[in-house]
N, C-alpha and C positions, 0 to 999 in steps of 0.2 A: 648554671647555663647549659653544660653538656647534657644534664639529665632532661632539661626542658626541651632542648633541641631533639634529643632522642625520642622523647614522647611525641613531639610534634611531627617528627619524621616517621614515627611508628604508626601514626593514625592512617596516613594514606596506604602504607603497606598492609595494615590490617584490613582496610576497606578493600584493597586489591585482592588480598587473600580470600576475604569473604565473598567478593564478586566471583573469583575463580571457582570457589567451592560451590557457589550458587549455580553457576553455569553448568558444572559437571552434574550437579543434582538434577537440573532441568533436563539435561540430556538423558540421564539415567531413567527419570520418570517417563520421558517420552518413549524410550525403547520399551519400558515395561508396559506402558499403555498400548503400544502398537502390537506387541506380542500377545497381550491379553485379548485385544480385539480380534486378532487373527484366530486365536484359539476358539473364542466364542462364535465367530463366523463359521468355523468348521463344524462346531457342535450343533448349532441351531439353524443355520442357513443351509438348505439342501444344495448339494453340488450340482453344477450345470449338467443337464442330461447329455449323455454321449450318443444317444440314438433317439429316433422318434419313429412313430408308425405312420405310414402313408399308404394310399391306394394307388397302384399304378394304372396304366392305360387299359390293362386287361381286366381291371376290377379286383385284382389280388392285393391282399394286405402284405406289405413288406416293411422291414426295418431298414432305415437309412441313417447315415450320419447326421448329427445335429449341428456340426461345425463346418458346414460348407460355405458359409457367408453368402455372397450373391451368386454363387455357382449352384445351379439346381442339382439335386441328388442324381446319381448315375441312373437309378431306377426310373427317374422321371425325365430323362434326357429326351429332347425333341428328335423326331425322325428326320426333320429337314431344318435348314438354317432359316433364320428370320429374313424377311424381304430386304434385299440390299446388302446382306451380310456376306462376308467372304471367309473361306476356310483358311486358317493359318496353320502351316505345317509345324510351327513351333508354338505350343500353347503358352499363353501369358500367365494364366492362373491354373493351378491344378488342385483339386479338392479330393479328399479321401473317398474311395468307392464304398468301403465297408465301415461300419461304426468302430470306434476305438475299443469297445468292449466285446468285439466279435470272438466267437469260439471257433478255432480252426483245427484242421488236421494237416500234418506235414510229413512228407517223405523225402529222403535225401539218398541219392545214389551216386556212385563214383565211376568214372569212365575215362579212358584216354582220348575220347572223341568229344568235341564240342557239340556235336549233334545228339539230340536225345534218342536213346534206345527205348522202345516200348517197355513199359514196366513189366509186362508179362514175359518179355525175353531177357530181362536183366538177371544176371547170376545172383543167387541169394547172398553170396559173399559180398557183392558190391552194393547191396541194399543195406546201407550202414545205419540209417536212422528212420524210424517210423513211429510217430506219436499221434494220438488222437485226443480231442477234447481239451486242447490247450487254450486258455483264456487270455487274450491280449489285454494288457492293462492291469492284470492281477500280479502285484509285485512279489507275492509269495510263491508264484507258480514257477517251478523249475523242473526241467527234465534233462537227463544225461544218459549217455551210453558209452561203453568201452568195447572195442572190437579190434580185429586185426584183418588186414587185407593182403592179398598177393599183388605185388607191383606189376602192372602191365609192362610188356616189353618196350612199348613206345615211350613210356615214362622213364624207364631205365636209360633210354637213349636221348635224354634231354627233352622229352615231350612233357606237356602239361597234364597234370591230374585234375580233371574237371569234376566239380560237384554239381549235380542236377537237382534243383529244388522244385518240388511239387507241393503247392499249398492251396487249400480250398476250405470253404466254410464247412463246419462240422456236419457230417451226414452226407456230404456230396461225394458220390461214388466215382465220379469221372474226374480224376486229377491229371490224367495223362493227355496232353494236347495232341498226341498222335492217334488217339482213338476216337471213334464217333461218340457223340453225346457230350463232348467237352464244352463247357459254357464259360466264357471269359468273365461273365458277371459273377460267377460263383467260385472260380478257381484261377490261379495264375502260375506261371512257370518261368524260371530263369536259371542261368548257369553262372557259376562263380569258381575261380581257380582255387584249388587246395594246395598247389605248389606255386612258388614264385621264382621267376628268373631274375636273380640278383647279381649284378656285376661285382666281382671281387675287386677290392682296392688294389692299386698298383703297389706291389711290395718289392723293394730292392733286395736282391739276394745277398746274404751275409757270407763273407769268406775271409780266410786268413790272408792278410796282405802279402806275407812273405811267400806263400805258396801259390799266389795268383799267377806267377810266371809259368808254373808247371801245370796249369789247367789244360785239359784236353780240349780239342775243338768242340766236342759234343757238350762239354761243361760250359764252354764260353757261349755256345748257342743257347743253352738252357738259361744262362744268366741274362742274356739279352731278352729272351722271351718272358722272363720273370716280371718285367715292367709292363707287359701288354695287359689289356683288359680282358678278363675271362669271365663269361657269364655262366653261372652255375644254376642248376635246378634244385631249389631248396624246399624242404618240407618241415612244417611244425606239427607235432603230434596232437596239440590241443587246439580245438576250434570252438570259439565262443560265439554263439548266435543270439541276437537280442532283437525282439520286436520293439519298435519305438512308437508308442501311442502319443496322441496329443499334438501332432504336428500341425493339424488344421489345414487351411488353405495356404498354398505356397506360391510365391511369385517365381515361376520356373526359370525365366531367362536370367534373373539376378541371383538365383540361389547359389550357395557355396558349392564349388566343384566337388568337394568331398561328399556333400549331402546328395548331390545329383547322381553320384555314382550308385547310390542305393535306392534311388527313386525308380520304380517300375511303372510306367504309364500304361493306361488302357491300350491294348494292342490293335484295336480295329480302327483307330483314328477318329473316334467319335468326338464331337464338340457340342457345346451348348448352342443356343439359338444365335449367339453373336459370332460363332465360328472361331472364337479366340481362346476358349477355356476348355480344359479337359479334366481327367481324373487319374488318380494313382492308387496302387494297391498298398496294403500295410507295409511299412518299411521294416525290412529284416536286415539288421546290421551284422555283417561278418566282422566281429570285433578282434582285430589283430593288434590292438594298442599295447597289450602287455606281452606280446610275442617278441622276445629279444633275439637279436641276430645270433648271439651265442647259443641259443636253444634250437636254432634251425640245423637240420642235418642235410648234407648233400646227397641227392638221389642219383645213383649211377648203376651200372650193370652188376655191381656187387651187392646191391640192396635187393633182397628177394621179398621181404614183407615189411609192412609199415603198421605201427599202432595207430589207432584212431580213437580219439576222445572228443565227443561232441556234447556241448552243454547249451541248452536253450532256456532263455529267461526274458524278462522285460527290462528295458532301460529308459531312464528319463530322457526327454528330448534334448535338454541342454547338455547333458553328458555326452549324448551321441554327437552333437555338433562339435564339441570340444575335442573328443577323442578322434573323430573322423578327420578333422582338420589337421591335428597334430600328426596323426599317422601318415596322411597323404603328403604333408609337407616334409616329414622326415624321410620318407621313401624317395621323394624327388631330390632332396638335398644329397642323400647318399648316392643316388644314381649319377647326379652331375659331378660329384666329387670323385667317384670311381673312374669316370672318363676324363678326369683332369680339367674339367670346366670350372671357371670361377663361380663361387657360391656367395650370395649376398650375406654380408655379416661374417664371412669366414666360416671355418669349421667344416665338418664333413658329415654331420648328422649324429656323430657319436656323443655329443653333449646330451641330447635327449635320451639316448640309450643309457648313458651314465646315470641320469636322474632316475630312470625307470629301475635300474639295477639297485640303486640305493633304497628305493621304496620297497622293492621285492625282497632283497636279500638282507637288509639291515634290521636288527631288532627294533621293534617300535619305540621302546624307551630310548635307545641310543639314537634312533632317527629323530625323535622329538628334541633331544638334547642337541643334536647336530644342527637342526634348523635354528634353534635359539642362538647357539654359539656362532653360527654362520653370520647371523645379523650382527652379533657382538664383534666378530672378527672384522667385518666391513667397517663398523663404526670406529673401532680401535685403530685400525690401519689408517683410516682417514685422519683421525686425531693425531696419530703418530707422525704422519707426513706433515700435517699442519704445524704441530709443535716443533718438529725438527726445523722446518723452514723459518718459523718465528725466532727460534734460538739463534740461528746463524745470521739472520737479518739484524738482530740486536747486538750481536757480538762485535766488539770493536778491536779485538786483538787476537793473536794466535796462541794465547796461553792455553796449554793443555790439549791442543789440537794436533793430531798426528796427520800431517799433510800426506805423508807417504801412505798411511792407511786409507785415506780418502781415494787417492789415485789407485791403490790396489783394489779397493772396493769397486771402483768403476770397471776395472779390468775383469775382476771376478764375476760381477753381476752380468757383464756383457757376455762372458763365456757361458754362464749358466743360462742366460736367455737364448743364446745360439744352440745350446744343447737341448733346451726344451722345445725349440722350434724344430730341431732335427728329429726329435721324438714326439712331434705334435700329436700323433695318433694316440699317444698314451698320456696326454697332458690336457688338463682342464684350461679353458680360456681364462678362468679366474686367476689361476697361477701365472699364466703368461702376462696378463694385464698388470698385476701387482708388481711383477718383476720389471716390466718396462717402465712403470712409474718410478720405481726405486732407482733405476739407472739415470733417469732425467734429474732426479733430486740430487744424486751424488755428483753429477756433472755441474749442477748449479752451485753446490757447496764449494767446489774448487774455485769458482770465480769470486766467492765471498772471502776466501782465505788468501789467495794470491792473484796477481794479475797474469792472465794468459795472453801471451804476445807471440806474434809470428815475426821472426827475425831472419836476416840473411845467414845462410849456413857458412861454416868455415871454408876457406879455400881447399879445394880437393875433395869436398863432400859430394856424394852422388846426388843429393837433393839440393835444389837451389834455396829452399827455405826450411826453417825448423821451428817447432813450437817450444817456447821456453816459459818457465814459471818464475815470476819476479815478485819479491816481497812488496806489499802495498805501502810499507813504511819502514823506517829504521827500527829493528827489533829491540825490545827492552831486554833487560837482564833475564827476567823470567821467561820471556819468549825464546831467548837464546838457549836457556836451559831446556825448554821444551823441545827445541830443535835437536839439541845434543842427545837427549834421552830417546828421541824418535830414531836417530841414527844408530844408537847403541842397540835398541830393541830390534831394528830391522837387520842389523849386521848378524846377530845371533840367529835370527829367523832364516836368513839366507843360508847360513851354515847347516841348519836343520832341514829346511824345505827343499833346497836344490837337489841333494842326493836322493831324497825321497821321490821327487818328481821324476828324476832320471830312472830310478829303479822301477817306478810304476809304469813309465812309458815302455821300458824294455819288456817288462812282464806282459803288458797288454798287447804289444806288437807280436810277441812270440805265441801267446796262448789264447788270445781272444780273437773273435771274428768281427769284422767291421764292414760297413757298406762301401766305404771309400777312404782314401787317405785323409780327406777333410773330416769325415766322421771320426776317424782315429785320433786326429789332433784335438778335435773338440771334446771327444770322450775322455782322452787322457788329461787334458787341462781341467775339465769339470770334475773328473775323478779326484784329482789332486786338490781342487778347491773344496770339494765336499769332505774329503778325508782330512786335509790339513788346513782348511780355510779358517778354522778358528785361530790359527797362528796369526792371521792378519788382524784379529781383534785384540791380540795381546799387547801391541804397542800402547794403545790407549790405557789399558789396565796398568802397564808398566809406568807410564807417565803419571798416572794417578798415585801410584806407590811412591815414586821419587818426589813428587810435589806434596805428598801427604794431604791431598785434597781432591774432592770431586765437585767443587763448586763451579768449575768450568764446563761440566758435563750437562747436556740437555736432559734434565731430570725427568720432565713430563714425557718427552718422547721415548726415553729409555724405559719408563714404567709401562707405557702403552705397548711398546715392543715386547717387554717382558711378559705381559698378559697374553699378547698374541702368540708368543712362542708356545705357551701351554695349550692354546687353542689349536695351533698347528700340530701339536702332538696328537690331539683328538682327530684332526683331519687326516693325519698320516694313516689312519686305519679305516677311513671311510671314503676319502676322495681319491680318484684315479690320478696317480703321478708316478714318475720313474722311481725306481728303488733308491737310487742315490739321493734324490731330493727328499725322499721319506726319511732316510737316515740322518740327513743334515738337520732336520727339524729337532731331532733328539740331541744332536751335538750342541746346538745353540743354548740349550738349558744350562750347560756347564758355565759358559761365559757369563750368563746373566746371574747365576748364583755367586760368582766371584764379584761381579759388580755390586750386588746387594750387600755382600760382606764389606766392600769398600765404603759404601754409603753408611753402613753402621759404624765402621771404624773411624772414618773421617767425617764426623757429623758437621752439618752446615747450619749456621745461624742466619736464617733468611731475613731477620729484622735489622741486620747490620750490613754495611758495605764490606764485601769480602776482599781478599787480597788481590783480586783481579779487576777491581772496579765495578763489580756487579752486585746487585742485591737490593738492600733496603732503600737506597736513595732514589730508586725509580718512582716509588709511590709518592715520596716527598716532592720530587721535582714536578710530577704531574699535578700535584695539588697546588704547588706554588704557581704554576702556569695558569691554573683555573682562577686563582685569586689575583692575577695580573702582576705577580711579582716574579722577578728573575731569580733563578736559583743561584746560590753562592758557589759559582763554578771555581773560584780561585781556591776555595778551601778543600775541594775534592781531592786534588793531587796529593795534598799534605796527608789527608786521611788515608789515601791509598798507600802512600809511601810508608806511613806509620804501620799500617796493618800488614803490609808486605814484609816489613822488617821484623814484625813481632811474631813469635811462635807461641805466645801464651794466651791468656784469656781475652786479650784485646782483639784478636783476629777473628775472621768469619769461620775459620775451621777450628773445631775443638778436637784436640788430640788426646788420646788416652795413653 
């Protein structure tokens, strides 16, 4: 019968497996066919033309864009509006003036004035970029220059260094709008800043707390001013410029603000016959996406020269939209945070900077591994939290549980969380989030082990009420032993930990600098937690040793945490976090190796009921409930009692 049932039950499973395999096969074939069709389309179907030839009103043949949709080409624009049409100062649709495959010439000059200086009067040193015959849309086309300029005095005094851009169709000799013969149909001009005025974040000055009483009046004023917002003039030596072909017709009023920043409209106010639509020049994106704050240098009166590196290339339209949006959002977030204004979602813009740093500075192989293990870390951490919760929900006694360790963990994790918040500019939100979830779970564990009650305080107490922890039931003999071993372990830990904490506090107060007394207390406590925090994990190991068992431990949760500890070791070298938190990840490895040794030493037979009433009976009880039968509850205590009294082969723990 069992074989027959297995065969009958195996048929649906086999069909289900076959169905799943068939589904994956169909998905794979679908992807292969789609990619094949795309390849054949590119090979045999000609690409859509980027330009077309038309005859303008004067009878001349001109090349115009082919992707203007219902907006007429700029060369065929009407001289007057249609009857009854009105001129709209804000165009609704804007179409490209030139074809996406246009060949252009470009000149860039630098100046301390936003107004253009005639090219013929521009000093040769400030004419930093001049290239001809650059083809827009040719992805292999790249131009670059390296030079050095003398910093104008106005820029040294917090003025902006402006870049003046002169762009025209190849062969057009009149690129300067200040000179006669300039034709906006064949050339355009705009300015863009090469320096940025970035507010520096409020930084609280560090000082020795014992020497703060002896601070001079000037030092006290300097400390007060350290928290004010200071705007500095910053410069990045690398400027990446990218033409963005393929944008087509754009709905101007609803366009992304970052995109509109780089849209340069036709300057004469020309409209089509409806009076609603206009035209724009090729988009030239000043790509500051990979310019990190740490790479910017402050420009002041001590800076006499600046290096200039300019690179010109083409960029896909979707990349432009993503990069421009992220860059604009990051700048605005950093600006708001610098002035102390609330930022949606928290943070100060440093999270994006951290991600950029990882991509730029990390070895590609290590980066790939980090991305994979980041996903694994999130999954394992979620599984560990879930398994830990499930273990304590099912547990019906306090055997093997160090209540003091749980209370100590709540205190320690709260201290660590406050320390991370106090150093939030050096901490990833991922670290803060996982720390907060851990505190909530530890608080919940307390309620599963003991009853938390608010009682009247003793007479003479300063507080009217007090929080007490009461046992949920009368403790068994093994639970009493657990409590006794817990007290013994903590007694010796207090003897070791208290002097170390006092010594560390004195050393930190005398030799270290702190922002305030609050920061000193938090830093001292967290330093002790990080340095000696593993002592708080020792009671559970000690209880395991005295009970000669690990059957009461949440095995799955410990294994998930064990794997995450080694992932944390990898993160310690790639993710931004305070030094003490980085060292703590290495310290946890020692505890988990001891736990692994105990799981090997005190092996658990999961097919039997262990000495704590946990184990193999769970599956049997669940199966009996399915069959409509009541489990033989009267026999369980006998089995538990027998196994608890036994130290031989009848127990759940096999000893060596």
